PQR file with spaces between the fields and no chain letter, atoms N, CA, C, O and H, PARSE charges and radii, in Angstrom:
ATOM       1  N    MET     1       0.830   -1.185    0.000 -0.4000 1.5000
ATOM       2  CA   MET     1       0.000    0.000    0.000 -0.0000 2.0000
ATOM       3  C    MET     1       0.873    1.247    0.000  0.5500 1.7000
ATOM       4  O    MET     1       1.988    1.248    0.521 -0.5500 1.4000
ATOM       5  N    SER     2       0.351    2.279   -0.583 -0.4000 1.5000
ATOM       6  CA   SER     2       1.065    3.553   -0.571 -0.0000 2.0000
ATOM       7  C    SER     2       0.878    4.222    0.791  0.5500 1.7000
ATOM       8  O    SER     2       0.032    3.819    1.590 -0.5500 1.4000
ATOM       9  H    SER     2      -0.555    2.278   -1.007  0.4000 1.0000
ATOM      10  N    PHE     3       1.684    5.247    1.034 -0.4000 1.5000
ATOM      11  CA   PHE     3       1.579    5.963    2.309 -0.0000 2.0000
ATOM      12  C    PHE     3       0.217    6.640    2.428  0.5500 1.7000
ATOM      13  O    PHE     3      -0.354    6.695    3.517 -0.5500 1.4000
ATOM      14  H    PHE     3       2.371    5.574    0.385  0.4000 1.0000
ATOM      15  N    ALA     4      -0.305    7.155    1.319 -0.4000 1.5000
ATOM      16  CA   ALA     4      -1.619    7.813    1.342 -0.0000 2.0000
ATOM      17  C    ALA     4      -2.722    6.821    1.736  0.5500 1.7000
ATOM      18  O    ALA     4      -3.625    7.173    2.494 -0.5500 1.4000
ATOM      19  H    ALA     4       0.159    7.110    0.434  0.4000 1.0000
ATOM      20  N    GLN     5      -2.655    5.610    1.238 -0.4000 1.5000
ATOM      21  CA   GLN     5      -3.636    4.591    1.603 -0.0000 2.0000
ATOM      22  C    GLN     5      -3.489    4.210    3.071  0.5500 1.7000
ATOM      23  O    GLN     5      -4.482    3.934    3.745 -0.5500 1.4000
ATOM      24  H    GLN     5      -1.921    5.324    0.622  0.4000 1.0000
ATOM      25  N    THR     6      -2.257    4.193    3.567 -0.4000 1.5000
ATOM      26  CA   THR     6      -2.021    3.904    4.979 -0.0000 2.0000
ATOM      27  C    THR     6      -2.606    5.006    5.849  0.5500 1.7000
ATOM      28  O    THR     6      -3.220    4.726    6.878 -0.5500 1.4000
ATOM      29  H    THR     6      -1.451    4.417    3.019  0.4000 1.0000
ATOM      30  N    VAL     7      -2.417    6.263    5.438 -0.4000 1.5000
ATOM      31  CA   VAL     7      -2.986    7.391    6.189 -0.0000 2.0000
ATOM      32  C    VAL     7      -4.514    7.271    6.229  0.5500 1.7000
ATOM      33  O    VAL     7      -5.130    7.527    7.263 -0.5500 1.4000
ATOM      34  H    VAL     7      -1.918    6.491    4.602  0.4000 1.0000
ATOM      35  N    LYS     8      -5.109    6.889    5.128 -0.4000 1.5000
ATOM      36  CA   LYS     8      -6.567    6.712    5.076 -0.0000 2.0000
ATOM      37  C    LYS     8      -7.012    5.613    6.045  0.5500 1.7000
ATOM      38  O    LYS     8      -7.999    5.781    6.761 -0.5500 1.4000
ATOM      39  H    LYS     8      -4.609    6.681    4.288  0.4000 1.0000
ATOM      40  N    ALA     9      -6.301    4.510    6.068 -0.4000 1.5000
ATOM      41  CA   ALA     9      -6.645    3.410    6.973 -0.0000 2.0000
ATOM      42  C    ALA     9      -6.489    3.828    8.432  0.5500 1.7000
ATOM      43  O    ALA     9      -7.312    3.472    9.276 -0.5500 1.4000
ATOM      44  H    ALA     9      -5.499    4.373    5.486  0.4000 1.0000
ATOM      45  N    VAL    10      -5.431    4.584    8.728 -0.4000 1.5000
ATOM      46  CA   VAL    10      -5.216    5.055   10.103 -0.0000 2.0000
ATOM      47  C    VAL    10      -6.296    6.056   10.489  0.5500 1.7000
ATOM      48  O    VAL    10      -6.770    6.045   11.625 -0.5500 1.4000
ATOM      49  H    VAL    10      -4.762    4.873    8.043  0.4000 1.0000
ATOM      50  N    ALA    11      -6.690    6.921    9.560 -0.4000 1.5000
ATOM      51  CA   ALA    11      -7.756    7.888    9.845 -0.0000 2.0000
ATOM      52  C    ALA    11      -9.067    7.180   10.170  0.5500 1.7000
ATOM      53  O    ALA    11      -9.774    7.575   11.096 -0.5500 1.4000
ATOM      54  H    ALA    11      -6.305    6.930    8.637  0.4000 1.0000
ATOM      55  N    TRP    12      -9.390    6.141    9.414 -0.4000 1.5000
ATOM      56  CA   TRP    12     -10.592    5.368    9.710 -0.0000 2.0000
ATOM      57  C    TRP    12     -10.493    4.738   11.096  0.5500 1.7000
ATOM      58  O    TRP    12     -11.486    4.669   11.820 -0.5500 1.4000
ATOM      59  H    TRP    12      -8.815    5.821    8.661  0.4000 1.0000
ATOM      60  N    SER    13      -9.314    4.283   11.463 -0.4000 1.5000
ATOM      61  CA   SER    13      -9.162    3.650   12.774 -0.0000 2.0000
ATOM      62  C    SER    13      -9.260    4.680   13.899  0.5500 1.7000
ATOM      63  O    SER    13      -9.731    4.352   14.987 -0.5500 1.4000
ATOM      64  H    SER    13      -8.507    4.339   10.875  0.4000 1.0000
ATOM      65  N    PHE    14      -8.826    5.913   13.660 -0.4000 1.5000
ATOM      66  CA   PHE    14      -8.989    6.974   14.652 -0.0000 2.0000
ATOM      67  C    PHE    14     -10.475    7.224   14.911  0.5500 1.7000
ATOM      68  O    PHE    14     -10.890    7.467   16.044 -0.5500 1.4000
ATOM      69  H    PHE    14      -8.443    6.180   12.776  0.4000 1.0000
ATOM      70  N    LEU    15     -11.263    7.158   13.841 -0.4000 1.5000
ATOM      71  CA   LEU    15     -12.702    7.389   13.978 -0.0000 2.0000
ATOM      72  C    LEU    15     -13.434    6.158   14.506  0.5500 1.7000
ATOM      73  O    LEU    15     -14.538    6.272   15.040 -0.5500 1.4000
ATOM      74  H    LEU    15     -10.925    6.961   12.920  0.4000 1.0000
ATOM      75  N    GLY    16     -12.838    5.009   14.363 -0.4000 1.5000
ATOM      76  CA   GLY    16     -13.468    3.776   14.825 -0.0000 2.0000
ATOM      77  C    GLY    16     -14.521    3.255   13.868  0.5500 1.7000
ATOM      78  O    GLY    16     -15.358    2.434   14.242 -0.5500 1.4000
ATOM      79  H    GLY    16     -11.942    4.916   13.929  0.4000 1.0000
ATOM      80  N    ILE    17     -14.478    3.732   12.638 -0.4000 1.5000
ATOM      81  CA   ILE    17     -15.464    3.318   11.634 -0.0000 2.0000
ATOM      82  C    ILE    17     -14.740    2.497   10.579  0.5500 1.7000
ATOM      83  O    ILE    17     -14.007    3.040    9.753 -0.5500 1.4000
ATOM      84  H    ILE    17     -13.798    4.399   12.334  0.4000 1.0000
ATOM      85  N    ARG    18     -14.946    1.203   10.612 -0.4000 1.5000
ATOM      86  CA   ARG    18     -14.266    0.345    9.637 -0.0000 2.0000
ATOM      87  C    ARG    18     -14.996   -0.984    9.561  0.5500 1.7000
ATOM      88  O    ARG    18     -15.321   -1.582   10.587 -0.5500 1.4000
ATOM      89  H    ARG    18     -15.541    0.762   11.283  0.4000 1.0000
ATOM      90  N    LYS    19     -15.252   -1.442    8.351 -0.4000 1.5000
ATOM      91  CA   LYS    19     -15.849   -2.762    8.167 -0.0000 2.0000
ATOM      92  C    LYS    19     -14.792   -3.822    8.418  0.5500 1.7000
ATOM      93  O    LYS    19     -13.605   -3.598    8.181 -0.5500 1.4000
ATOM      94  H    LYS    19     -14.988   -0.957    7.518  0.4000 1.0000
ATOM      95  N    ARG    20     -15.223   -4.958    8.892 -0.4000 1.5000
ATOM      96  CA   ARG    20     -14.291   -6.045    9.208 -0.0000 2.0000
ATOM      97  C    ARG    20     -13.501   -6.477    7.976  0.5500 1.7000
ATOM      98  O    ARG    20     -12.299   -6.719    8.075 -0.5500 1.4000
ATOM      99  H    ARG    20     -16.187   -5.140    9.084  0.4000 1.0000
ATOM     100  N    ALA    21     -14.147   -6.576    6.830 -0.4000 1.5000
ATOM     101  CA   ALA    21     -13.467   -7.018    5.613 -0.0000 2.0000
ATOM     102  C    ALA    21     -12.388   -6.008    5.211  0.5500 1.7000
ATOM     103  O    ALA    21     -11.292   -6.402    4.811 -0.5500 1.4000
ATOM     104  H    ALA    21     -15.124   -6.379    6.750  0.4000 1.0000
ATOM     105  N    GLY    22     -12.687   -4.722    5.312 -0.4000 1.5000
ATOM     106  CA   GLY    22     -11.708   -3.696    4.991 -0.0000 2.0000
ATOM     107  C    GLY    22     -10.534   -3.730    5.936  0.5500 1.7000
ATOM     108  O    GLY    22      -9.388   -3.550    5.525 -0.5500 1.4000
ATOM     109  H    GLY    22     -13.577   -4.402    5.636  0.4000 1.0000
ATOM     110  N    TYR    23     -10.818   -3.960    7.207 -0.4000 1.5000
ATOM     111  CA   TYR    23      -9.758   -4.055    8.213 -0.0000 2.0000
ATOM     112  C    TYR    23      -8.831   -5.227    7.902  0.5500 1.7000
ATOM     113  O    TYR    23      -7.610   -5.084    7.955 -0.5500 1.4000
ATOM     114  H    TYR    23     -11.750   -4.106    7.541  0.4000 1.0000
ATOM     115  N    GLU    24      -9.399   -6.368    7.582 -0.4000 1.5000
ATOM     116  CA   GLU    24      -8.591   -7.554    7.298 -0.0000 2.0000
ATOM     117  C    GLU    24      -7.727   -7.362    6.048  0.5500 1.7000
ATOM     118  O    GLU    24      -6.592   -7.837    5.998 -0.5500 1.4000
ATOM     119  H    GLU    24     -10.392   -6.484    7.539  0.4000 1.0000
ATOM     120  N    GLN    25      -8.265   -6.664    5.037 -0.4000 1.5000
ATOM     121  CA   GLN    25      -7.474   -6.376    3.837 -0.0000 2.0000
ATOM     122  C    GLN    25      -6.307   -5.452    4.181  0.5500 1.7000
ATOM     123  O    GLN    25      -5.187   -5.649    3.710 -0.5500 1.4000
ATOM     124  H    GLN    25      -9.187   -6.278    5.077  0.4000 1.0000
ATOM     125  N    ASP    26      -6.581   -4.451    4.999 -0.4000 1.5000
ATOM     126  CA   ASP    26      -5.527   -3.509    5.386 -0.0000 2.0000
ATOM     127  C    ASP    26      -4.417   -4.192    6.170  0.5500 1.7000
ATOM     128  O    ASP    26      -3.238   -3.912    5.954 -0.5500 1.4000
ATOM     129  H    ASP    26      -7.491   -4.291    5.381  0.4000 1.0000
ATOM     130  N    VAL    27      -4.782   -5.075    7.065 -0.4000 1.5000
ATOM     131  CA   VAL    27      -3.787   -5.749    7.896 -0.0000 2.0000
ATOM     132  C    VAL    27      -2.816   -6.544    7.033  0.5500 1.7000
ATOM     133  O    VAL    27      -1.626   -6.619    7.341 -0.5500 1.4000
ATOM     134  H    VAL    27      -5.740   -5.303    7.240  0.4000 1.0000
ATOM     135  N    GLN    28      -3.305   -7.120    5.983 -0.4000 1.5000
ATOM     136  CA   GLN    28      -2.451   -7.917    5.101 -0.0000 2.0000
ATOM     137  C    GLN    28      -1.523   -7.058    4.249  0.5500 1.7000
ATOM     138  O    GLN    28      -0.446   -7.512    3.864 -0.5500 1.4000
ATOM     139  H    GLN    28      -4.271   -7.058    5.733  0.4000 1.0000
ATOM     140  N    LYS    29      -1.924   -5.823    3.950 -0.4000 1.5000
ATOM     141  CA   LYS    29      -1.192   -5.005    2.994 -0.0000 2.0000
ATOM     142  C    LYS    29      -0.396   -3.863    3.622  0.5500 1.7000
ATOM     143  O    LYS    29       0.509   -3.333    2.977 -0.5500 1.4000
ATOM     144  H    LYS    29      -2.799   -5.454    4.263  0.4000 1.0000
ATOM     145  N    LEU    30      -0.697   -3.472    4.838 -0.4000 1.5000
ATOM     146  CA   LEU    30      -0.071   -2.289    5.424 -0.0000 2.0000
ATOM     147  C    LEU    30       1.389   -2.515    5.786  0.5500 1.7000
ATOM     148  O    LEU    30       1.788   -3.596    6.220 -0.5500 1.4000
ATOM     149  H    LEU    30      -1.432   -3.902    5.362  0.4000 1.0000
ATOM     150  N    ASN    31       2.170   -1.464    5.594 -0.4000 1.5000
ATOM     151  CA   ASN    31       3.570   -1.460    6.005 -0.0000 2.0000
ATOM     152  C    ASN    31       3.609   -0.945    7.449  0.5500 1.7000
ATOM     153  O    ASN    31       3.146    0.166    7.708 -0.5500 1.4000
ATOM     154  H    ASN    31       1.847   -0.586    5.242  0.4000 1.0000
ATOM     155  N    PRO    32       4.145   -1.715    8.384 -0.5600 1.5000
ATOM     156  CA   PRO    32       4.152   -1.299    9.794  0.2800 2.0000
ATOM     157  C    PRO    32       4.827    0.056   10.038  0.5500 1.7000
ATOM     158  O    PRO    32       4.392    0.817   10.902 -0.5500 1.4000
ATOM     159  N    VAL    33       5.866    0.353    9.295 -0.4000 1.5000
ATOM     160  CA   VAL    33       6.537    1.649    9.464 -0.0000 2.0000
ATOM     161  C    VAL    33       5.601    2.781    9.053  0.5500 1.7000
ATOM     162  O    VAL    33       5.539    3.812    9.723 -0.5500 1.4000
ATOM     163  H    VAL    33       6.219   -0.266    8.593  0.4000 1.0000
ATOM     164  N    HIS    34       4.877    2.593    7.959 -0.4000 1.5000
ATOM     165  CA   HIS    34       3.912    3.602    7.524 -0.0000 2.0000
ATOM     166  C    HIS    34       2.818    3.795    8.562  0.5500 1.7000
ATOM     167  O    HIS    34       2.383    4.920    8.806 -0.5500 1.4000
ATOM     168  H    HIS    34       4.927    1.756    7.415  0.4000 1.0000
ATOM     169  N    VAL    35       2.372    2.708    9.172 -0.4000 1.5000
ATOM     170  CA   VAL    35       1.314    2.799   10.183 -0.0000 2.0000
ATOM     171  C    VAL    35       1.798    3.602   11.383  0.5500 1.7000
ATOM     172  O    VAL    35       1.062    4.439   11.907 -0.5500 1.4000
ATOM     173  H    VAL    35       2.725    1.794    8.974  0.4000 1.0000
ATOM     174  N    ILE    36       3.018    3.359   11.818 -0.4000 1.5000
ATOM     175  CA   ILE    36       3.567    4.080   12.972 -0.0000 2.0000
ATOM     176  C    ILE    36       3.700    5.563   12.657  0.5500 1.7000
ATOM     177  O    ILE    36       3.297    6.407   13.456 -0.5500 1.4000
ATOM     178  H    ILE    36       3.616    2.679   11.393  0.4000 1.0000
ATOM     179  N    VAL    37       4.263    5.882   11.499 -0.4000 1.5000
ATOM     180  CA   VAL    37       4.435    7.284   11.114 -0.0000 2.0000
ATOM     181  C    VAL    37       3.080    7.973   10.967  0.5500 1.7000
ATOM     182  O    VAL    37       2.894    9.084   11.464 -0.5500 1.4000
ATOM     183  H    VAL    37       4.590    5.196   10.850  0.4000 1.0000
ATOM     184  N    ALA    38       2.144    7.331   10.295 -0.4000 1.5000
ATOM     185  CA   ALA    38       0.814    7.919   10.110 -0.0000 2.0000
ATOM     186  C    ALA    38       0.103    8.084   11.450  0.5500 1.7000
ATOM     187  O    ALA    38      -0.595    9.077   11.655 -0.5500 1.4000
ATOM     188  H    ALA    38       2.296    6.429    9.891  0.4000 1.0000
ATOM     189  N    GLY    39       0.265    7.140   12.355 -0.4000 1.5000
ATOM     190  CA   GLY    39      -0.342    7.242   13.676 -0.0000 2.0000
ATOM     191  C    GLY    39       0.222    8.394   14.483  0.5500 1.7000
ATOM     192  O    GLY    39      -0.520    9.106   15.160 -0.5500 1.4000
ATOM     193  H    GLY    39       0.832    6.333   12.189  0.4000 1.0000
ATOM     194  N    ILE    40       1.524    8.580   14.416 -0.4000 1.5000
ATOM     195  CA   ILE    40       2.157    9.698   15.134 -0.0000 2.0000
ATOM     196  C    ILE    40       1.704   11.029   14.546  0.5500 1.7000
ATOM     197  O    ILE    40       1.386   11.960   15.286 -0.5500 1.4000
ATOM     198  H    ILE    40       2.127    8.002   13.867  0.4000 1.0000
ATOM     199  N    ILE    41       1.674   11.122   13.223 -0.4000 1.5000
ATOM     200  CA   ILE    41       1.214   12.352   12.574 -0.0000 2.0000
ATOM     201  C    ILE    41      -0.249   12.619   12.933  0.5500 1.7000
ATOM     202  O    ILE    41      -0.616   13.756   13.229 -0.5500 1.4000
ATOM     203  H    ILE    41       1.933   10.365   12.622  0.4000 1.0000
ATOM     204  N    GLY    42      -1.078   11.584   12.909 -0.4000 1.5000
ATOM     205  CA   GLY    42      -2.484   11.743   13.259 -0.0000 2.0000
ATOM     206  C    GLY    42      -2.675   12.191   14.694  0.5500 1.7000
ATOM     207  O    GLY    42      -3.523   13.038   14.974 -0.5500 1.4000
ATOM     208  H    GLY    42      -0.779   10.661   12.668  0.4000 1.0000
ATOM     209  N    ALA    43      -1.900   11.632   15.599 -0.4000 1.5000
ATOM     210  CA   ALA    43      -1.998   12.021   17.009 -0.0000 2.0000
ATOM     211  C    ALA    43      -1.577   13.471   17.206  0.5500 1.7000
ATOM     212  O    ALA    43      -2.212   14.208   17.960 -0.5500 1.4000
ATOM     213  H    ALA    43      -1.211   10.944   15.371  0.4000 1.0000
ATOM     214  N    ILE    44      -0.508   13.882   16.530 -0.4000 1.5000
ATOM     215  CA   ILE    44      -0.054   15.276   16.635 -0.0000 2.0000
ATOM     216  C    ILE    44      -1.107   16.228   16.089  0.5500 1.7000
ATOM     217  O    ILE    44      -1.381   17.261   16.699 -0.5500 1.4000
ATOM     218  H    ILE    44       0.008   13.284   15.918  0.4000 1.0000
ATOM     219  N    LEU    45      -1.698   15.895   14.950 -0.4000 1.5000
ATOM     220  CA   LEU    45      -2.746   16.741   14.380 -0.0000 2.0000
ATOM     221  C    LEU    45      -3.962   16.812   15.292  0.5500 1.7000
ATOM     222  O    LEU    45      -4.575   17.871   15.428 -0.5500 1.4000
ATOM     223  H    LEU    45      -1.475   15.056   14.454  0.4000 1.0000
ATOM     224  N    PHE    46      -4.314   15.701   15.912 -0.4000 1.5000
ATOM     225  CA   PHE    46      -5.446   15.673   16.849 -0.0000 2.0000
ATOM     226  C    PHE    46      -5.172   16.575   18.045  0.5500 1.7000
ATOM     227  O    PHE    46      -6.045   17.340   18.456 -0.5500 1.4000
ATOM     228  H    PHE    46      -3.817   14.841   15.801  0.4000 1.0000
ATOM     229  N    ILE    47      -3.980   16.495   18.601 -0.4000 1.5000
ATOM     230  CA   ILE    47      -3.608   17.333   19.751 -0.0000 2.0000
ATOM     231  C    ILE    47      -3.605   18.810   19.361  0.5500 1.7000
ATOM     232  O    ILE    47      -4.098   19.648   20.115 -0.5500 1.4000
ATOM     233  H    ILE    47      -3.271   15.875   18.266  0.4000 1.0000
ATOM     234  N    LEU    48      -3.054   19.136   18.190 -0.4000 1.5000
ATOM     235  CA   LEU    48      -3.044   20.520   17.728 -0.0000 2.0000
ATOM     236  C    LEU    48      -4.462   21.053   17.511  0.5500 1.7000
ATOM     237  O    LEU    48      -4.741   22.214   17.809 -0.5500 1.4000
ATOM     238  H    LEU    48      -2.653   18.455   17.578  0.4000 1.0000
ATOM     239  N    ALA    49      -5.349   20.212   16.997 -0.4000 1.5000
ATOM     240  CA   ALA    49      -6.740   20.626   16.811 -0.0000 2.0000
ATOM     241  C    ALA    49      -7.406   20.886   18.162  0.5500 1.7000
ATOM     242  O    ALA    49      -8.150   21.856   18.306 -0.5500 1.4000
ATOM     243  H    ALA    49      -5.122   19.268   16.756  0.4000 1.0000
ATOM     244  N    LEU    50      -7.149   20.037   19.145 -0.4000 1.5000
ATOM     245  CA   LEU    50      -7.715   20.267   20.480 -0.0000 2.0000
ATOM     246  C    LEU    50      -7.167   21.547   21.103  0.5500 1.7000
ATOM     247  O    LEU    50      -7.916   22.309   21.714 -0.5500 1.4000
ATOM     248  H    LEU    50      -6.544   19.249   19.028  0.4000 1.0000
ATOM     249  N    LEU    51      -5.885   21.783   20.954 -0.4000 1.5000
ATOM     250  CA   LEU    51      -5.296   23.020   21.480 -0.0000 2.0000
ATOM     251  C    LEU    51      -5.898   24.248   20.810  0.5500 1.7000
ATOM     252  O    LEU    51      -6.186   25.242   21.476 -0.5500 1.4000
ATOM     253  H    LEU    51      -5.277   21.164   20.457  0.4000 1.0000
ATOM     254  N    ALA    52      -6.086   24.184   19.510 -0.4000 1.5000
ATOM     255  CA   ALA    52      -6.694   25.307   18.792 -0.0000 2.0000
ATOM     256  C    ALA    52      -8.121   25.542   19.265  0.5500 1.7000
ATOM     257  O    ALA    52      -8.544   26.688   19.422 -0.5500 1.4000
ATOM     258  H    ALA    52      -5.851   23.377   18.969  0.4000 1.0000
ATOM     259  N    LEU    53      -8.862   24.470   19.493 -0.4000 1.5000
ATOM     260  CA   LEU    53     -10.231   24.596   19.982 -0.0000 2.0000
ATOM     261  C    LEU    53     -10.263   25.227   21.370  0.5500 1.7000
ATOM     262  O    LEU    53     -11.083   26.106   21.633 -0.5500 1.4000
ATOM     263  H    LEU    53      -8.519   23.540   19.366  0.4000 1.0000
ATOM     264  N    VAL    54      -9.385   24.787   22.250 -0.4000 1.5000
ATOM     265  CA   VAL    54      -9.327   25.334   23.607 -0.0000 2.0000
ATOM     266  C    VAL    54      -8.962   26.814   23.567  0.5500 1.7000
ATOM     267  O    VAL    54      -9.580   27.626   24.255 -0.5500 1.4000
ATOM     268  H    VAL    54      -8.719   24.072   22.036  0.4000 1.0000
ATOM     269  N    ARG    55      -7.964   27.164   22.767 -0.4000 1.5000
ATOM     270  CA   ARG    55      -7.567   28.574   22.662 -0.0000 2.0000
ATOM     271  C    ARG    55      -8.701   29.428   22.118  0.5500 1.7000
ATOM     272  O    ARG    55      -8.902   30.555   22.570 -0.5500 1.4000
ATOM     273  H    ARG    55      -7.462   26.504   22.208  0.4000 1.0000
ATOM     274  N    TRP    56      -9.445   28.897   21.150 -0.4000 1.5000
ATOM     275  CA   TRP    56     -10.562   29.638   20.574 -0.0000 2.0000
ATOM     276  C    TRP    56     -11.658   29.852   21.618  0.5500 1.7000
ATOM     277  O    TRP    56     -12.198   30.952   21.738 -0.5500 1.4000
ATOM     278  H    TRP    56      -9.282   27.981   20.783  0.4000 1.0000
ATOM     279  N    VAL    57     -11.987   28.800   22.373 -0.4000 1.5000
ATOM     280  CA   VAL    57     -13.041   28.904   23.397 -0.0000 2.0000
ATOM     281  C    VAL    57     -12.615   29.873   24.487  0.5500 1.7000
ATOM     282  O    VAL    57     -13.399   30.730   24.893 -0.5500 1.4000
ATOM     283  H    VAL    57     -11.549   27.906   22.276  0.4000 1.0000
ATOM     284  N    VAL    58     -11.403   29.750   24.958 -0.4000 1.5000
ATOM     285  CA   VAL    58     -10.916   30.637   26.019 -0.0000 2.0000
ATOM     286  C    VAL    58     -10.843   32.078   25.507  0.5500 1.7000
ATOM     287  O    VAL    58     -11.214   33.011   26.219 -0.5500 1.4000
ATOM     288  H    VAL    58     -10.766   29.054   24.628  0.4000 1.0000
ATOM     289  N    GLY    59     -10.370   32.255   24.292 -0.4000 1.5000
ATOM     290  CA   GLY    59     -10.252   33.594   23.719 -0.0000 2.0000
ATOM     291  C    GLY    59     -11.576   34.250   23.434  0.5500 1.7000
ATOM     292  O    GLY    59     -11.675   35.477   23.457 -0.5500 1.4000
ATOM     293  H    GLY    59     -10.068   31.497   23.714  0.4000 1.0000
ATOM     294  N    SER    60     -12.610   33.453   23.162 -0.4000 1.5000
ATOM     295  CA   SER    60     -13.918   34.026   22.852 -0.0000 2.0000
ATOM     296  C    SER    60     -14.673   34.449   24.100  0.5500 1.7000
ATOM     297  O    SER    60     -15.688   35.139   24.006 -0.5500 1.4000
ATOM     298  H    SER    60     -12.529   32.456   23.143  0.4000 1.0000
ATOM     299  N    GLY    61     -14.194   34.047   25.256 -0.4000 1.5000
ATOM     300  CA   GLY    61     -14.851   34.421   26.497 -0.0000 2.0000
ATOM     301  C    GLY    61     -15.966   33.479   26.917  0.5500 1.7000
ATOM     302  O    GLY    61     -16.591   33.693   27.955 -0.5500 1.4000
ATOM     303  H    GLY    61     -13.370   33.486   25.333  0.4000 1.0000
ATOM     304  N    VAL    62     -16.222   32.465   26.150 -0.4000 1.5000
ATOM     305  CA   VAL    62     -17.286   31.509   26.477 -0.0000 2.0000
ATOM     306  C    VAL    62     -16.947   30.750   27.749  0.5500 1.7000
ATOM     307  O    VAL    62     -17.828   30.489   28.569 -0.5500 1.4000
ATOM     308  H    VAL    62     -15.714   32.291   25.307  0.4000 1.0000
ATOM     309  N    ALA    63     -15.686   30.395   27.921 -0.4000 1.5000
ATOM     310  CA   ALA    63     -15.270   29.593   29.070 -0.0000 2.0000
ATOM     311  C    ALA    63     -15.082   30.453   30.310  0.5500 1.7000
ATOM     312  O    ALA    63     -15.115   29.936   31.427 -0.5500 1.4000
ATOM     313  H    ALA    63     -14.970   30.607   27.255  0.4000 1.0000
ATOM     314  N    GLY    64     -14.889   31.730   30.141 -0.4000 1.5000
ATOM     315  CA   GLY    64     -14.639   32.614   31.273 -0.0000 2.0000
ATOM     316  C    GLY    64     -15.926   33.046   31.965  0.5500 1.7000
ATOM     317  O    GLY    64     -17.028   32.714   31.528 -0.5500 1.4000
ATOM     318  H    GLY    64     -14.862   32.150   29.234  0.4000 1.0000
ATOM     319  N    GLY    65     -15.766   33.782   33.036 -0.4000 1.5000
ATOM     320  CA   GLY    65     -16.967   34.183   33.755 -0.0000 2.0000
ATOM     321  C    GLY    65     -17.136   35.621   33.875  0.5500 1.7000
ATOM     322  O    GLY    65     -18.115   36.081   34.463 -0.5500 1.4000
ATOM     323  H    GLY    65     -14.871   34.052   33.391  0.4000 1.0000
């Protein structure tokens, strides 16, 4: 599989939405190094998105009193 296909498979796993047949196909074809790299990139992007959301909420005054 290409790195882009690996990123797609990892993204589906982050969401928890995956058919069993698709999962089994991915397991047979995925490169473990690509999965690790895509997982780390996905986790970093998720954390950055949460930080941006928190900063936006705090900055908008919604969270303050």
